[in-house]
C-alpha positions, 0 to 999 in steps of 0.5 A, a space after each residue: 500500500 505504497 505511494 508508488 501505486 497510489 499516485 495517478 502520475 506514477 508509471 506503476 499506478 493501480 487505477 483502483 488503488 482507492 478501492 483496494 485501500 478501502 478494502 484493506 482498511 475494512 479488514 484491519 480490525 479483524 486482524 489486529 496485531 497480526 498484520 504485516 505491511 510489505 513494501 517493494 524497494 529497488 535494490 541498490 545494485 540490480 543484478 541479473 534480469 532485474 537490470 533490464 527491469 530497472 532499465 525499463 523503469 529507471 524512475 524506480 531506482 531510488 533509495 529505500 527512504 524515497 517518498 515513492 516507497 512510503 506507505 500511503 498516509 492512511 496506512 503509515 500510522 497503522 503499520 506496526 510491522 513492515 517487511 521490505 523486500 527487493 522482490 515482487 514476492 513477499 514470502 520470505 523467511 521472516 514472513 513465514 516465521 511470523 505466520 508460523 508453521 500452520 498459519 493462514 496467509 490472507 493477502 490484500 493490496 496491490 498489485 494483484 498481478 504482481 506482488 500479490 500473485 508472486 507472494 501467493 504462489 510462493 506461500 502456497 508452494 511452502 504449504 501455507 493456506 493462502 486466501 486472496 481477498 479480491 475486493 481488497 486488491 487492485 491490479 495494474 488494470 481491471 483485466 490484469 487484476 481479473 486474470 491474476 485472480 483466475 490464475 490463483 484460483 487454479 491453485 485451489 485448495 492451496 490458494 482461495 480467492 474470497 471477498 471481504 464479506 465472506 472472509 469476515 463472516 468466516 473469521 467471525 467478530 
């Protein structure tokens, strides 16, 4: 939930960022104390295929404290735990340890067709139950969002796409 995805002028803007943000805000009370916000950051020195990626997106070659990497204002004060990575996928040893061996990972945010997808598949490969909250996510565009959700649905029962209402009804008050 970073400025780089919220800013309409950003090359990485998610047009429905505000919708995803509203969804994330709706979910936060149900997961109090168990929320990890993640941030994508550019590496100091891209290696391998990342060099070509940053040649395509040179605006992103900024240090971790650059404003584009900050959480948007509505989340900055709510982020008790933040995980930074230089990869799309956020399924790291740190996140796995925070979740525990029998944990369930609930994913919401942006971008459905990049960081959410990459994190969901890696977590599922590790044997973690993954729920992707479709109406609390946004993609690079509506079509990419829908296609990513369809791909993740192929991984049932490891990955399940759900909605805010269904998830909240399932987790209870």
